[in-house]
C-alpha positions in Angstrom: 0.0 0.0 0.0 1.0 3.6 -0.7 1.3 5.5 2.5 1.0 9.3 2.9 4.7 9.8 2.7 4.9 8.0 -0.7 1.9 10.0 -1.9 3.6 13.2 -1.0 6.8 12.2 -2.9 4.8 11.3 -6.0 3.0 14.6 -5.8 6.3 16.6 -5.5 7.7 14.6 -8.4 4.8 15.5 -10.6 5.0 19.1 -9.6 8.7 19.1 -10.5 8.0 17.4 -13.8 5.3 19.9 -14.6 7.6 22.8 -13.8 10.3 21.3 -16.0 7.8 20.9 -18.8 6.6 24.4 -18.4 10.2 25.8 -18.4 11.0 23.7 -21.5 7.9 24.9 -23.3 8.7 28.5 -22.3 12.3 28.2 -23.5 11.3 26.6 -26.8 8.6 29.2 -27.4 11.1 32.0 -26.7 13.6 30.5 -29.1 10.8 30.2 -31.8 9.8 33.9 -31.2 13.4 35.0 -31.4 13.9 33.2 -34.7 10.7 34.7 -36.0 11.8 38.1 -34.9 15.2 37.7 -36.5 13.6 36.6 -39.8 11.1 39.5 -39.7 14.0 42.0 -39.0 16.0 40.5 -41.9 13.0 40.9 -44.2 12.6 44.6 -43.3 16.3 45.5 -43.1 17.9 43.9 -46.1 20.4 45.6 -48.5 17.7 46.2 -51.1 17.7 49.9 -50.6 21.5 50.2 -50.5 21.8 48.3 -53.8 19.1 50.4 -55.4 20.8 53.6 -54.4 24.1 52.4 -55.9 22.3 51.4 -59.1 20.7 54.9 -59.4 24.0 56.6 -58.9 25.6 54.4 -61.6 22.6 55.1 -63.9 22.8 58.9 -63.4 26.5 58.9 -64.6 25.7 56.7 -67.6 27.3 53.5 -66.2 24.4 51.4 -67.2 26.2 48.0 -66.9 27.0 48.7 -63.3 23.4 50.0 -62.8 21.9 46.8 -64.1 24.1 44.8 -61.8 22.9 46.7 -58.7 19.3 46.8 -59.7 19.3 43.1 -60.2 20.8 42.6 -56.8 18.2 44.9 -55.2 15.3 43.1 -56.8 16.7 39.7 -55.7 16.8 40.8 -52.0 13.8 39.8 -50.0 12.2 42.5 -47.9 8.7 43.2 -46.7 6.8 46.3 -47.7 9.0 47.0 -50.7 6.6 46.7 -53.6 6.6 50.4 -54.6 10.4 50.5 -54.3 10.7 47.3 -56.4 8.4 48.7 -59.1 10.5 51.9 -59.4 13.7 49.9 -59.4 12.4 47.7 -62.2 11.5 50.8 -64.2 15.1 51.9 -63.9 16.3 48.4 -64.8 14.2 48.3 -68.0 15.4 51.8 -69.0 19.0 50.6 -68.5 18.3 47.5 -70.6 17.2 49.8 -73.4 20.3 52.0 -73.1 22.5 48.9 -73.4 20.6 47.3 -76.2 19.2 44.4 -74.1 15.8 44.7 -75.7 14.5 41.2 -74.7 15.4 41.9 -71.1 13.6 45.3 -71.3 10.5 43.6 -72.8 10.5 41.2 -69.8 10.9 44.0 -67.3 8.2 46.3 -68.7 5.8 43.4 -69.1 6.5 42.6 -65.4 5.8 46.2 -64.6 2.5 46.1 -66.4 1.5 43.0 -64.6 2.4 44.3 -61.1 1.9 48.0 -61.3 -0.2 49.4 -58.5 -0.6 52.8 -60.0 2.6 54.2 -58.5 4.4 54.1 -61.9 3.0 56.0 -64.9 1.3 53.3 -67.0 1.6 55.3 -70.2 5.4 55.5 -69.7 5.5 51.7 -69.1 3.5 51.1 -72.3 5.7 53.5 -74.3 8.9 51.9 -73.2 7.5 48.4 -73.8 6.5 49.2 -77.4 9.8 50.9 -77.9 11.6 47.8 -76.7 9.6 45.5 -78.9 10.2 47.7 -81.9 13.9 48.0 -81.3 14.2 44.2 -80.7 12.3 43.6 -84.0 14.4 46.2 -85.8 17.5 44.2 -84.8 16.0 41.0 -86.1 17.3 39.6 -89.4 13.8 38.4 -90.1 12.2 41.9 -90.0 10.9 41.7 -93.5 9.5 38.2 -92.9 7.5 39.6 -90.0 5.7 42.2 -92.1 2.7 40.1 -93.4 1.8 38.9 -89.8 2.2 42.5 -88.4 0.0 44.0 -91.2 -2.7 41.4 -90.5 -2.5 42.1 -86.8 -2.8 45.9 -87.4 -5.8 45.4 -89.7 -7.5 43.4 -86.9 -7.1 46.4 -84.6 -3.9 45.7 -82.7 -2.4 49.2 -82.6 0.5 48.1 -80.4 2.3 46.6 -83.4 2.6 49.9 -85.3 6.1 50.8 -84.1 7.4 47.3 -84.8 5.8 47.3 -88.3 7.2 50.8 -89.1 10.7 49.5 -88.1 10.2 46.4 -90.2 9.2 48.6 -93.2 12.3 50.7 -92.7 14.6 47.7 -92.6 12.9 46.2 -95.7 13.3 49.5 -97.6 9.5 50.3 -97.7 9.9 53.9 -96.8 6.5 55.2 -97.9 4.8 52.5 -95.9 7.0 53.4 -92.9 6.2 57.1 -93.1 2.5 56.3 -93.4 2.6 54.3 -90.2 4.5 56.9 -88.3 2.2 59.7 -89.5 -0.9 57.7 -88.3 0.8 57.1 -85.0 1.6 60.8 -84.5 -2.1 61.7 -85.3 -3.4 59.2 -82.7 -0.7 59.2 -80.0 1.3 62.4 -80.6 5.0 62.6 -81.3 7.2 60.6 -79.0 11.0 60.7 -78.5 11.3 57.4 -80.2 9.3 58.4 -83.3 11.1 61.7 -83.5 14.4 59.9 -83.3 13.5 57.4 -86.0 12.1 60.0 -88.4 15.0 62.4 -87.9 17.4 59.5 -88.5 15.5 58.6 -91.7 15.7 62.1 -93.1 19.3 62.5 -92.1 20.2 59.4 -94.1 18.1 60.8 -97.0 20.0 64.1 -96.9 17.0 66.1 -95.9 18.5 67.8 -92.9 15.9 70.5 -92.5 13.1 68.0 -92.2 15.2 66.0 -89.8 15.8 69.1 -87.7 12.1 69.8 -87.5 11.5 66.3 -85.9 14.5 66.8 -83.6 13.2 70.2 -82.4 9.6 69.0 -82.1 10.8 65.9 -80.1 12.9 68.0 -77.7 9.8 70.0 -76.9 8.3 67.0 -75.2 8.4 67.4 -71.4 10.2 64.2 -70.5 13.8 65.0 -69.7 14.5 61.4 -68.4 13.3 59.7 -71.6 15.7 56.9 -72.6 15.8 58.2 -76.3 16.7 61.8 -75.5 20.4 61.4 -75.8 20.0 59.7 -79.2 17.8 62.5 -80.4 20.3 65.0 -79.3 23.0 63.0 -81.1 21.0 63.6 -84.3 21.2 67.3 -83.6 25.0 67.0 -83.5 24.8 65.3 -86.9 22.6 68.2 -88.1 25.2 70.8 -87.0 27.9 68.8 -88.7 26.0 68.7 -92.0 26.4 72.5 -92.1 30.0 72.3 -90.8 29.1 74.1 -87.6 31.6 72.1 -85.6 31.7 74.4 -82.6 28.0 73.9 -81.9 28.4 70.2 -82.7 31.2 69.8 -80.2 29.5 71.9 -77.5 26.4 69.7 -77.7 28.4 66.5 -78.1 30.4 67.3 -74.9 27.2 67.4 -72.8 25.9 64.2 -74.3 29.1 62.4 -73.8 29.5 63.6 -70.2 26.0 62.2 -69.5 26.9 58.8 -70.9 30.7 58.4 -70.8 30.6 54.7 -71.4 28.8 55.0 -74.7 31.4 54.2 -77.3 29.5 55.8 -80.2 29.3 59.1 -78.2 33.0 58.8 -77.2 34.1 58.3 -80.8 32.0 61.3 -82.0 33.3 63.5 -79.2 36.9 62.6 -80.0 36.4 63.2 -83.7 34.9 66.7 -83.2 37.4 67.6 -80.5 40.3 66.7 -82.7 38.8 68.5 -85.7 38.4 71.7 -83.9 41.7 71.6 -81.9 43.8 70.3 -84.8 47.1 72.2 -85.0 47.0 74.3 -88.2 50.8 74.2 -88.4 52.1 70.8 -89.6 54.5 69.0 -87.4 57.0 68.6 -90.2 57.4 71.4 -92.7 58.6 70.3 -96.1 61.3 72.4 -97.7 59.5 74.3 -100.4 62.6 76.0 -101.7 
């Protein structure tokens, strides 16, 4: 039989076991809460913002390769409450893709923006850059002429988004009247954009019609969109316009500002060096031949 003393021992043992279990549960719960807290802190204090700022600084000085690297790192960082930041970062990333000719990457990023945009990014700008990227990607394609029948059919069916790509395909195939017709219709419906101003001014420069080219350049530069990805290209056409009239001083002055904004652009660097050398060339030859 269990006496009173044994009963008391059993009771004390159970109390001790209960206390030990409570302490263990408390410790385990605390550990879990600490882990959750650490995870939460890591999700709201990542390096996302730091990478983004470094990307923006690189973008602003024209180092688009470096900018892309940091924007990618920022978007790959996990952080709570960062949707608006990520949308703006992706807009920068897509713009840098265009600047470096990564048109397929740009298409991906602007489609992603269209899908996830909460209204914090200008939807018209997203669509403009998306169609620009599609057009430039198609323009680079060797099969541009082969795409024309399908694009014409799509346009007849009411798909207006193919117009820039179709115009670029016409240009590459040498169908200039058809190209001009598409661009003119686009301008009537949507207004002039930096991209269309650049394409038309480039066409007229190649055709030797510099005055018409300059009209599109000037009209394009009146658009209030100083951060547009095509602005530097349009300004470059203005440099070519100045050169056509042998106004090398103005050409160099403008080219200097363009080159300083994008110092890693090889085309801009070469043009700057050419103009600088032309203007600063020593009029006296290094070796004078004996004319006597």
